[in-house]
Structure formats: structure tokens, C-alpha cells
N, C-alpha and C positions, 0 to 999 in steps of 0.2 A: 912619156906617152902612156905608160901603164897607169899612172895616177889619174890622168884625165879620163880614161875609159871607165874606171871604177866610179868616179863621181858622177858621170853621166848615166850610169846604169841605175842608181838609186832613184832619181826623179822619175825614170820611166816605169819602174816597178810601183812606185807610189801612185802614179797616175792610173796605171792599170787597176790597182786595188780600189781606188776611189771610183773608177767607172763601174767595177763589179758591184760595189756596194749600192751605187745609184741604180743599177739594173735590178738588183734584188729588191730594193725599196719600191721601184715601179711595179715589179711583178706582184708584190704583196698588196699594193693598192688596187691593181687590176683585179686580183682575186677577191678582195673585199667588196669591190663594186659589183662584181659578177654575182657574189652570194646575196648581196642586198637586193638584187633585181628579182629574186625568186621568193615566193611566199613560204610561210612555215608549212612544211610537209613532214609528216611522221609516218613511217611504215610500221604497221602493227601486225601481230600474229593472232593466234587463237587465244592466247593467255593474257589479253588486255581488254579493258573496257573503256567506254567513252568518258572523257573528262568534261563535264558540262560547264565547269567554271573556268576552263582555260580560255585564253584568247584565241578565237577561232575554234577549230575542232581538234582536240587533242586526246590522247589516250594515256592511261596509266596501267601498270600491271595489276592483275586481279588480286594478287596476294598483298598489295600495298593499299587496298581500299581503306582498311581500318587504321592505317598508319599516317595517312596524309590529312591535312586540314585545308579546306578550301578557303582562300582569302579573296574576298570581293572588294574591289576598290570603292571608296566613298562616292566616287563620281558615277558609279554604275546606275543605270536608269531603273534597275529592279528595286533599288533602295528608295526610289522616289516615285511612289504610285501616283498615277494621274488623278486629278480632281479629288484629292483626299479631303480637303476642306469642304468641298461641296457635299460629299457623302456624309461627313460627320454632321454638318449643319442639317442636312435632310433627315438624318436619323434622329437628331435632337427634336426637330420640329414634329416628326411623326410620333415620337414618344409623348411630347407635350399634348398633341392633338388627341392621342388615345387616352391619356390621363384625364384631359378635360371632358371627353365624352363619357368616360366611366363615372366621373364625379357628377356630371349633369344628369345621367340616367339613373344613378343610384342614390343621389341626394334626396332625402325625404321631402316631399311636397305636401301641401295642405290637403286634407280630406274634409270636404264640406258636407254638412248635414242640413238638409232643408225639409220643410214641412210639405208633405204630399196631400194634405187634406184628409177629411173623414170620408171614407167610401161607403161604409155600411153602418146603419143604426137600427138595431132591433129593440123594440120596446115591448115590455111585458108588464101588465098591471096586476097587482094583488089587492083586490077590493076589500078583503077581510082585514088586512093590516094597513090599508091605504099606502101601498108601496108602489113605486115606479122602478122597474128593473130595466136598466139600459145596458145593452151590449154594443159597444162602439168599436169599430175597426178603422184605425187610422194608419196612414202610410207615411213612410219617410223616404226621401230622396238622398242617396249618398253619392256624391260626385268625387271620384278618385282622380286626382291630377298627377299621380305617379305613373311610371312606365312599367309597373309590376302590380300584381293583384294584392289586395288587402283583405284582412279577415276581421269580421265583427265578433269580438270575444264576448261581449255582454251588452244587454240593452235593458234599461229600466224606464218606466213611465209612471208619472204621478198625476192623478186627476184631482182637481180642486173645483169646488162649487161654493161660491160666496165665502172665499178665503178659508175654506175648511177642506181638509184632505178627505176625499171620498173613498178612494181605493187605489190599489196598485195593479195595473195590468190584469185585472180580473173583472168578473161580472159585478157591476155596481148596483147596490140597492139604495135608493134614496127614500128614506122614511124617517120616523122618529122626529127629530127637530126639523126635518124638511118635509113634514107631512103635507104642508101647503102645496108642495110641488105636485102632489097627486091630483089635487083639485085643479091646479093650473093646467096640467097636461090633459085632464079629462073634461075640461070646461067646453061644452058644445058650442058656445057662442063665439069662440075664437077658432079661426080656420088654421092658423099657424101657431103652434105652441112652442115657441123658441125659448131656450134657456142658454145661458153662456157658461161654458166650462173652461177651465184653465188647465193646460197640460204642460208638464215639465218632463222632458225626455233627456236621458243621458245615454250616450253611446261610447263604448270603448272599442278602439280599433287597433289592431296589431299588424305591423309589417316590418320585416328585416330586423327583428329583435327590438323594435321600437314600439312603444305603446302610447297612444294618445287618447284623450277623452274630449268629446264634444257634447255640449249641452244645447238644448233647444227649448224655448218657451213660446207657447202659442195659445191664442184664444179661439174658441170655436163656438159657432151657433148650432145648437142641436135641437131638432124638432122632436119633442118628446110625446107628441100626440099620435104618431103613427110610424110604422117602419119606413125607412127610406134607404135608397141605394143611389150612389153617385155614379154617373156614366163616365 
């Protein structure tokens, strides 16, 4: 009888221990499930600051600010700015447009020099020496195709009559070998005393460190019989 009682007591204690382990395991699972149902909550005091890189709203002690390194996951949206390609493309296009406009407005264009005609002719006669003195005022038209002003640095004009240089931009006296011109210009039987002169004009123009030269060759009819003024 004593041996049978001892053998039956061992299985009973084993079952009781097994049931206790099972209850402990169930209690641990229930505790984990209960904790998982609550969000992350951290109680802070006065000696802590907000951690901006934590998941949610977290805090770290103030004295540990210089000791911690914030780790941002690669999947964080802050590492992927929206419309980055569009902004880069727009910036490139704006730079190209600005460069093109600068080149277009600053690129040197042509400066054209045209003849404006003879405006004033003043005639003086020297009967003693049979001279005809002509004071001719001619005009030039300079057309600037640039988007900035230009400066005329020099201007020279050469006057020829019958393939002979008469003078340069000064009062011209036609006598000596051209003494017949005096008789032509003073002949009373002719109403219009026209002579043909050839003018070669050279203009130097400077703009943005660039110097260009334009030449103009023209023929003009000049009435040497009297003063004239063009309107």
C-alpha cells in the first residue's frame, strides 16, 4: 500500500507543475498583448528636449544632445523631395534662357553708315585769282542695330573732283589747274551750274571694347553758281 501511494503522488505533482507553467505562459502573452495595444508614451521632465528624429514624439535628456546621432531611415520621405527632377529641369531651362538673352543683347550687331545728302553749299568767288571757294555741309546717317549706345571715335572725309583730291574736311578752293571751273560757275548763260564731286568718308565706331570701321563712297551734284540750302 505504501509503494502505490508514492507512485501516484509523483504524477499529480508533475501535472500541477505543468499547469502552473501553462498559466505563467498565458499570463506573459496576455501582458504582451496588453502592452502592444498602447502607443509609445514617454513621460518627460524639465531636463529633456524633443527628439525630432524619433518615431512619433520622443524626448532625450538635455545633457545627451551632443552625444547622440540621429539616424534617418532610407525610406524616410524627407530624403525624397517632391518634384526634384522638375525643379532641376526648370532651373536648367531658366539658366539657358538667361544665357541666351545675355548673348542676344550683348552680341555686337552691325552699325550702318548711310549718306544723308548735302544740306548746305556756300559759294564764294575770288575774281582776282579766279577761284571758287566751296563750303559744303554733308550729313551722315548712322543706324545702330545694337541694344546699347555706340560712340563715333573718328570721322574723316575726302573730296575729289575729276579724280583729283581737292581737300579733307575743310574749306576747298578750286583754282589753278581747275581755273575753268570759275568760268563755268560764273557763266551767266547757264541757270544751274552743277559740278560732280566724289566724297569718300571713313567712320570709326567703338562699343563694348570693340572698334569697327565703315567706309562710304558717294557722288554729289553741287551747284557752284549760288548758295543753296536743302530742306
